[in-house]
N, C-alpha and C positions, 0 to 999 in steps of 0.2 A: 400471623406471619405475613410479611410483606410479599407482594407480587413484583414482577418486573416493572409494571406500571407505577408502583409506589416509589421506585427509585428515580423517577423522572424529576428533573430540575428545570428551571425556566430556560436554560440554554438549550435543552433538548427540544422544547416546544418551538422556540424561535427558528430552529434549523429545519423544521418540517416544511414541506411545500405549502404554499398558500391555500391550495385546494383542500389539503388535509386539514388545515386550520379551520377552514370554513365548514368542513364536515363536523369537526369537534364542536364548533359554535352551535351548529344545528342540534347536535345531541344535547348540548347544555341549555338549549332554548334561549340563547343570547344572539344579538345581532351579529351578522357576519360581514358587515360593511366596515371599510377602513383599511389601513395599511397592515403590513405583516406585523410590525411592532405593536400596533393597536390591538390586533387580534390576539397576539401573545399575552399582552397585559390583561386583556379581558378574560382569556381562558385561564391564565394562572391565578387570577383573582378568585375564580370559582374552584379551582382544583387544590390550591395550597391547603395543607392540613385537613384534607378530606379524602382519605384512602379509598373509601367506597366509590366515590364519584370518579376518582382517578381510574379505578378498575373498569367501570362501565363506559366512561367517556373515551378512554384510550385503547380499549380492547381491539377495535377494528384496525388500529394502526400500530399495534405493539411490535409487529415485525419490521417497522421502520424507525422506531423511537431511538434506538442506539445505533442506527446505520447512518446513511447520508454520505456526504463527502468527508472521508476520513482516511487516516493512515493506520495500517494494521501490521503488527509483527507477532510472531508466534514463538512460544517457548515450550520446552518439555523438561521433565525432571532429569537431573544429572544421573549418570550411570549408577545403578544400585538403588535408586529411589523410585517410588511410584506415587501416584495421586490416589489417595483413599481416605475414607473417614473425614473428609474435609468439613462437613457440616459440624461435627463435634469439635474438630480442631479450631475452626474459625470462631465457634461459639465460646470456646474456652479461652482462646488467646486474645480476642478483642476485649477492650476495656469497657464495652457497652453491649447492649443487646442488639447485635449487628443485623439479625434477621427480622427484627421488629421495629427498629428505630432508625431514622436518618439523623445523624449527629455531625454537625459542621463544627470543627474545632475553632475556638476563638483566635488562636494564633496559628495561622497557616504558614508552614515553612517549606523549604525546598524538598524535604523528605515527604514523599507521598503517604497519605494516611487514608484508611478505609473510612467511609462515611455511611455505608449501608450495603446490604447484600440481600439477594433473593434467589430462590430456586428457579431454574429454568424449566422448560417443558420436558426435557429428557431426564431420565434418572441419572443422578450424579452430576448434573449440570448446574453451575452457579454463576450469577451475575454479580459482580462487585463494582462499586464506584469508589474511586480514589480522588482525593483533592490534594493539590500541591501548589506551591508558588511558582509562577512562571512570568516571563516578561510581558505577557498580554493581560490587559485589564479585563476582568469578567465579573459578572454579578449573577450567581447561580441559583440560590435557594429562595431568598426573599427579595422581592423587587425593591423594598424600602431599605434594605440593608446592603451596604457595599462591602465586598471582600476584594480589596485591591490586589491586582496582579496575581490572580489565582486561576487555575485550570482544573477541570474535572475530566477524568478518563474512565472508560469502562473496561473491565477485565472479565472475560468469559473463561471459566474453568470447566473442563469436561473430564471427569474421572475415567469413564469407560474408554475413551479414545486417547487419553493421556496427553492432552494438550492444554496450553494456557494461551489465550488470545488477548493481546494488549491493543486496545483501540485508542491510540494516542499518537501524537507526533513522534516520529522515529527517534528523535534526539532525547525525548523524555522516557521512551519505553524501557531502556535498561534500568533507570531509577525505579520505575514502577514495578518491574519484575523483581528487582532486588528487594524492595519493600515487601512484596508479597511472599517471596522466598523466605525472608526473615520471619514473617508472620506465621507461616505454616511449617517452618523449620525444615524446608526442603530446598536444596540448591537447584537452581534452574539454569538451563543452557538454551541459547537462541537457536531456532531452526533456520537452516540455510534455505533461502527461497528456491534455489535451483537444484536442490538435492535430488529430487525425483526426476529432473529433466536434464541431467548431464551438465548442470551449471551453465546452460545455454538458454538465452531468452527465446530462441527459436523453438526449443522444446516446450517452454511454458505456453507459447502461443498455440502450439499444436495441441497441448493438453486441454486448452480452453476452447478448442475449435474456433479460434479467432484469427484475426489478421494482425500481423506486426506492422504498425504504421509509422513508427519512429524508433530509432535506436541510437545509442551513443556507446562508443567503445574506444579502447586505446590499442595500438598495435601490440600484438602478442609477443613479437620479438623485439628485444632491446637492441636496435641497430644504431651504429654511430651516425652522427649527422653527416649527410652526404656532402661531398665537396662540390664546388661550383661546377666542375667538369662532369661529375657523376649526375648531378641534377639536370644539366643540359642534355646529357646522353639519354636519360629517361624521356625527356620532353621530345627529343628528336625521334626516338623509337616510336612513340605514340603518334607523332605527326606522320612518320613513314607508313604506319599501318593505314591511316586515313588516305594517304597518297596511293597506296596499293589498291584500295577499293575504288579510287577514282580512275586510275589509268593502268592498273595491273602491272605496275613497274616493280618487279621483284629485285632489281639491282639496287635501287635506293634503299629498300627495306633491308636487304642483306648488308649493305654498307653500314647502315645505322646500327644494326645488331652487332656487327663486328666492332664498331666504335664503342658501343656500350660494353662489350666484353672486355675491351682493352681498358676502358675507364674504371671498371670495377675489379679487374684482375681475376684472381682465382675465386674471389668471394662469390661472384655471380654463378659459378658452377654449383655451389652448395645451397643457394637460396633461390626460391621461385621469383620470377620477375614481379609478380603482384606484391610480394612482400617488400621488394625494393621500391615500388611506387609509394608505399607507406612510410618509408624511412624518413626520419626527421619530424614526423607528426606526433604530437602529444595526445591528441584526441580526435576522433572521427565521429561526425554526426550525419546520419542519413534518414530521410523520411519520404513518404509519399503524400501527394496532395489530395488525391481522390479518396473518398471515404471507403470505397469498395476495393481499393488496391491493397496488395500485400507486399511489403518491402522484400520479403524472401523471394518473390518472383521477379525482382529486377536484376538485370545482368550485373551491374556494378556491385551490388550487395553479394551476389553469388560468387563473384570473383574474389572479393576482399574478405568475406566472412571467415574463411579458414585461418586467417592471419590476424584476427581481431579478438580482443578480450572484452566480453560484454561488461558494460557498466550499468546499463538499464535501458528502458524504453517504454513506449506506449503500445498497448494491445487493445484492440476493439473486438467485441464479441457479442453475440446474442444467445439467450438461453430460453428454455421452455416456459419460464414464468410469463413471458410476453415476447414472443419472437420478433415482434415489430419494434421493440425497444432495444437500442444499441447501448452497450455499456463500455466504458473506457477505463482502463486501469494503467497506472504508471508503476512499472516494476523496478525496484531498486536492487540491483544485484549486489552492490557493495554495502548497502544499508540493511539488506535482507528484510525489506518492507514492501508492502503493496499499498499504493494510494488509490482510492476510488475517486476518479476525476468526475464521474457522474454519480449521483446519489444512489447508494446501495441499500437494499433491504437485507434482512437476515437470509433470505433465500439466495441472493447473489453472493453474500459472504460465504455461505455454506458451499456454494458451487466452487468458488475459488479454493477454499480450504481442502475440500475433498479431492480436487483434481491436481492441485499444485503442492500442497503442504503435507497432508497425511498419507 
């Protein structure tokens, strides 16, 4: 039966850090000099069609093989369905010995197909590889053979915790989930990224003990485009506030506020002024420049956040694996995906999943 290491393709090798490739070269007793591509070719030449060598040479980096810079989405069974007996189901429903063989189809289509599977470390955990046609040219299995415009994705299934993790571009994830659902005869539904955190990116940053460093949003209230008079009134009010701090002139501030009330009419009574500042904007983007700053601690974000609808953003955090290493993820609130902007190990992916998803 194949191990996780036996599911590795040449694309997984080339994505590993150069230091890791050099370590693998040392284990294989081959020279570690050269570029990343040269090391990859040298390593793959040794590993291809050699399952035992794959196991020994890749054991030390198995927690990074299917990680890296990648996008992840999560799915669960539809109501009334559970994940169980998947080893038997996959063995029966695949048209080849999926747990003992890597099989690349001769005709790759836009419909994702399983090319191999292995049991994970946990009971009821399975790693599946899917191949499908994509706009990107890739060569995955045999360096001498070209598979034009194809992509390979990893799917992790955990029966005990009831989740399916699709590690692929978020645009391709629904197709992969649909293909898997059809294969195991279970309808799947996508997990909402913010479900555990009140659908707010601030809640996700808190769950990760991280800093929100960049956020994009759109105004929560659909307000009419302000008239020229109303826009000028808002500008004058903000200028009058500056003026007050300069010379404590309350009369100018009072005058501008009354002019603003007149410009907006009864509408201003029912809407906070901060919401009025956002009127006419389709999208708002805010960020901090310092690595240690948190957007949530800035005054402007604190004022505007109650009137914004999260679209996504970047969160920076550290975890126990190596507290000196900072990880950055891009959270897609509309796509329900998380992109690991810094290379992620299985440990980091587990951390995200446990705190944000499950």
